[in-house]
C-alpha positions in Angstrom: 3.0 21.5 -51.9 0.5 20.0 -49.5 -1.8 22.4 -47.6 -2.0 20.1 -44.6 -0.5 21.3 -41.4 1.8 19.0 -39.4 0.2 17.6 -36.3 1.2 19.6 -33.2 2.7 17.5 -30.5 2.0 18.9 -27.1 5.2 20.0 -25.2 6.6 17.2 -23.0 4.8 14.4 -24.8 6.5 11.6 -26.8 6.1 11.6 -30.6 5.0 8.5 -32.5 7.8 6.0 -33.2 9.7 6.7 -30.0 9.5 4.7 -26.8 7.6 6.3 -24.0 8.7 3.5 -21.6 11.1 0.6 -22.3 9.5 -1.6 -24.9 6.5 0.7 -25.4 6.6 2.4 -28.8 4.2 5.3 -29.2 1.6 4.9 -32.0 -0.4 7.9 -31.1 -1.1 10.3 -28.2 -4.7 9.5 -27.0 -5.0 12.3 -24.4 -3.0 15.1 -22.9 -4.7 15.4 -19.6 -4.1 17.7 -16.6 -2.2 14.9 -14.8 -1.5 12.1 -17.3 -0.5 11.7 -20.9 -2.2 8.6 -22.4 -0.7 6.8 -25.4 -1.7 4.1 -27.8 1.5 2.0 -27.9 3.0 -1.1 -29.4 4.1 -3.5 -26.6 7.3 -5.1 -28.0 7.5 -7.7 -25.3 3.9 -8.9 -25.5 3.6 -8.4 -29.2 0.4 -6.5 -28.9 -1.0 -3.0 -28.5 -1.2 -1.4 -25.1 -2.4 1.8 -23.4 0.3 3.7 -21.5 -0.6 6.3 -18.9 2.4 8.4 -17.9 2.4 11.2 -15.3 3.2 14.4 -17.0 6.7 15.7 -16.4 5.4 19.0 -15.0 3.4 17.2 -12.3 6.1 14.8 -11.1 7.2 17.2 -8.4 3.8 17.0 -6.6 3.8 14.3 -4.0 0.0 14.0 -3.9 -0.2 13.5 -7.7 2.6 11.0 -7.7 1.0 9.1 -4.8 -2.3 8.9 -6.7 -0.7 7.5 -9.7 1.1 4.8 -7.7 -2.1 4.0 -5.8 -4.0 3.4 -9.1 -1.2 1.1 -10.2 -1.3 -0.7 -6.8 -5.0 -1.4 -7.1 -5.0 -2.4 -10.7 -2.0 -4.7 -10.5 -3.2 -6.4 -7.3 -6.9 -6.9 -8.1 -8.4 -8.7 -11.0 -12.1 -8.7 -12.0 -13.9 -9.4 -15.3 -15.3 -5.9 -15.4 -12.1 -4.0 -14.3 -9.4 -2.9 -16.7 -6.3 -5.0 -16.5 -2.9 -3.5 -15.7 0.2 -5.2 -17.1 3.0 -3.1 -15.5 3.5 -0.3 -13.0 6.5 1.9 -13.4 8.0 4.0 -10.6 10.1 6.3 -12.7 8.5 7.9 -14.5 5.3 7.1 -12.6 3.3 5.2 -15.3 0.9 2.3 -16.0 0.7 -0.1 -18.9 -2.9 -1.2 -19.4 -4.8 -3.5 -21.7 -6.5 -2.2 -24.9 -10.3 -2.3 -24.7 -12.6 -2.5 -27.7 -16.0 -0.9 -28.0 -16.9 2.6 -26.9 -17.4 4.5 -23.7 -20.9 4.5 -22.3 -20.7 8.3 -22.6 -20.3 8.0 -26.4 -23.1 5.5 -26.6 -25.7 7.5 -24.8 -24.7 10.7 -26.6 -26.3 9.1 -29.7 -29.4 7.9 -27.9 -30.4 6.5 -24.5 -30.2 2.8 -23.7 -33.2 0.7 -23.1 -34.1 -0.5 -19.6 -32.9 -4.1 -20.1 -29.5 -3.0 -21.5 -29.1 -0.4 -18.7 -30.0 -2.9 -16.0 -27.6 -5.4 -17.5 -24.7 -2.9 -17.5 -25.7 -1.8 -14.0 -25.4 -5.3 -12.7 -21.9 -5.6 -14.1 -20.9 -2.3 -12.4 -22.5 -3.5 -9.1 -20.3 -6.6 -9.4 -17.0 -4.7 -9.9 -17.8 -2.0 -7.4 -18.7 -4.6 -4.8 -15.4 -6.3 -5.5 -13.5 -3.0 -5.0 -15.4 -2.3 -1.8 -14.7 -5.8 -0.3 -11.0 -5.0 -0.8 -11.6 -1.6 1.0 -11.2 0.6 -2.1 -13.6 3.2 -3.5 -13.6 4.2 -7.2 -14.9 7.7 -6.5 -15.3 8.6 -10.2 -18.1 6.4 -11.5 -19.5 8.0 -14.7 -20.3 6.9 -18.3 -16.9 8.2 -19.6 -15.2 5.7 -17.3 -17.2 2.7 -18.5 -16.2 1.0 -21.7 -18.9 -1.2 -23.4 -18.1 -3.8 -25.9 -20.8 -6.3 -27.0 -22.8 -5.8 -23.9 -19.8 -6.2 -21.6 -18.9 -3.3 -19.3 -15.4 -2.5 -18.1 -14.7 0.0 -15.4 -11.6 2.2 -16.2 -9.7 5.2 -14.8 -9.0 4.6 -11.1 -7.1 7.9 -10.8 -9.2 9.0 -7.8 -9.4 5.6 -6.1 -9.1 5.8 -2.4 -9.9 4.3 1.0 -13.1 5.0 2.9 -13.0 8.0 5.3 -11.5 11.3 4.5 -10.7 12.7 1.0 -9.6 15.8 -0.8 -12.6 18.2 -0.8 -14.1 18.5 -4.3 -12.2 15.6 -5.9 -14.5 14.2 -8.5 -16.3 15.2 -11.7 -18.9 18.0 -12.0 -22.3 16.5 -12.4 -21.4 13.2 -10.8 -20.0 14.5 -7.5 -21.6 13.2 -4.3 -22.2 15.8 -1.5 -19.7 14.0 0.8 -17.0 14.2 -1.9 -17.6 18.0 -2.1 -16.9 18.1 1.7 -14.1 15.5 1.6 -15.6 13.6 4.6 -17.6 10.5 5.1 -16.5 8.7 1.9 -17.7 5.2 1.7 -19.4 2.6 -0.5 -22.5 4.9 -0.7 -20.4 7.4 -2.5 -19.9 5.0 -5.4 -23.6 4.1 -5.2 -24.3 7.8 -5.9 -22.0 7.7 -9.0 -23.6 4.5 -10.2 -27.1 6.0 -9.9 -26.1 9.1 -11.9 -24.5 6.9 -14.5 -27.6 4.7 -14.8 -29.9 7.8 -15.0 -27.7 9.2 -17.8 -27.8 5.9 -19.6 -31.6 5.9 -19.5 -32.2 9.6 -20.3 -28.9 11.0 -21.9 -29.2 13.6 -19.1 -27.8 14.2 -15.7 -30.3 13.9 -12.8 -29.0 17.1 -11.1 -27.8 18.9 -14.2 -24.2 19.4 -15.2 -23.7 22.1 -12.5 -24.0 19.6 -9.6 -20.9 20.5 -7.7 -22.5 21.2 -4.4 -20.3 23.2 -2.1 -17.2 22.1 -3.9 -17.3 25.3 -6.0 -15.4 27.0 -3.2 -13.1 28.8 -5.6 -16.0 30.8 -7.2 -17.5 33.9 -5.7 -20.5 33.1 -3.5 -22.9 34.9 -5.8 -21.9 32.6 -8.6 -22.6 29.4 -6.8 -25.8 27.5 -7.8 -27.3 24.7 -5.9 -28.0 21.5 -8.0 -31.5 21.0 -9.0 -33.6 18.3 -7.4 -33.0 14.9 -9.1 -35.6 14.0 -11.7 -36.6 11.3 -14.1 -39.1 11.8 -17.0 -42.5 10.6 -16.0 -43.3 7.1 -17.2 -39.8 6.4 -18.5 -38.9 3.6 -16.1 -40.9 1.3 -13.8 -41.7 2.6 -10.4 -39.3 0.3 -8.6 -36.4 1.4 -10.8 -37.3 5.1 -10.5 -37.7 4.9 -6.7 -34.3 3.0 -6.4 -32.4 5.5 -8.5 -33.8 8.5 -6.7 -33.1 6.8 -3.3 -29.5 6.3 -4.4 -29.3 10.1 -4.9 -30.3 11.1 -1.4 -27.8 13.6 0.0 -27.3 11.6 3.2 -25.0 8.6 2.4 -26.6 6.6 5.2 -30.0 6.9 3.6 -28.9 5.4 0.2 -29.6 1.8 -0.8 -26.7 -0.6 -0.8 -25.2 -2.3 -3.9 -27.1 -5.4 -2.8 -30.4 -3.4 -2.9 -29.5 -2.1 -6.4 -28.7 -5.6 -7.6 -32.1 -7.0 -6.4 -34.0 -4.3 -8.3 -31.9 -4.5 -11.5 -32.0 -8.3 -11.7 -35.8 -8.1 -12.4 -35.3 -6.0 -15.4 -32.0 -7.1 -17.0 -33.5 -9.7 -19.2 -36.9 -8.2 -19.7 
């Protein structure tokens, strides 16, 4: 008798071999998130593998969460860019997306092993500038730029996970990821392209150093649910001395200014990174 335990399938998820959506046969559950279940699937119509993101059954009664899923589908199905993940289908019931499968690894996994060099970081940064600029020109903000949402394959970066995508202006206070959250996201006001510039800068600093410039407690005043005495202000942003050229270091620190109006634009970021991408 084998001593192996049978894999536990989280409640409400679809087991391998069954269809999670019509024509989408589950190969494996990739993630059982707070809002979405993500599956590796066989796409019977296209004859290929796919990634299927389905809103969890226990969250489908929440209008805000349903709207966010549909908004992600709207953006990904209407916009196409070489550095943006492709969406093949958007389903209304259940709210779900069918996405392309990406090779490679997340930038988060890569920098966990060791930091990237300046030229590689600048090259990836330019690709992210390109796709973020494209989103901004269509009046969308990503609002969750971080290494875990960048897939790298052979030097090509692809931006994924638009679950927080939104329009400039107001937003839900505190929506974002701890350590990458811009001050205006904590407040839920004044969201704009500079908000994604902040996330891009944090991502590039982490790529260069394997560390977060403000530490992983950088949640600003979004930690509103914790007792006041337990709140801790983020540390001042920092880069190890001598790690990067002065122009790059000055740019990244400027992108992390608390005032969005004082941050460089994506065009400014591009100009600095272009000088180092092929060094």
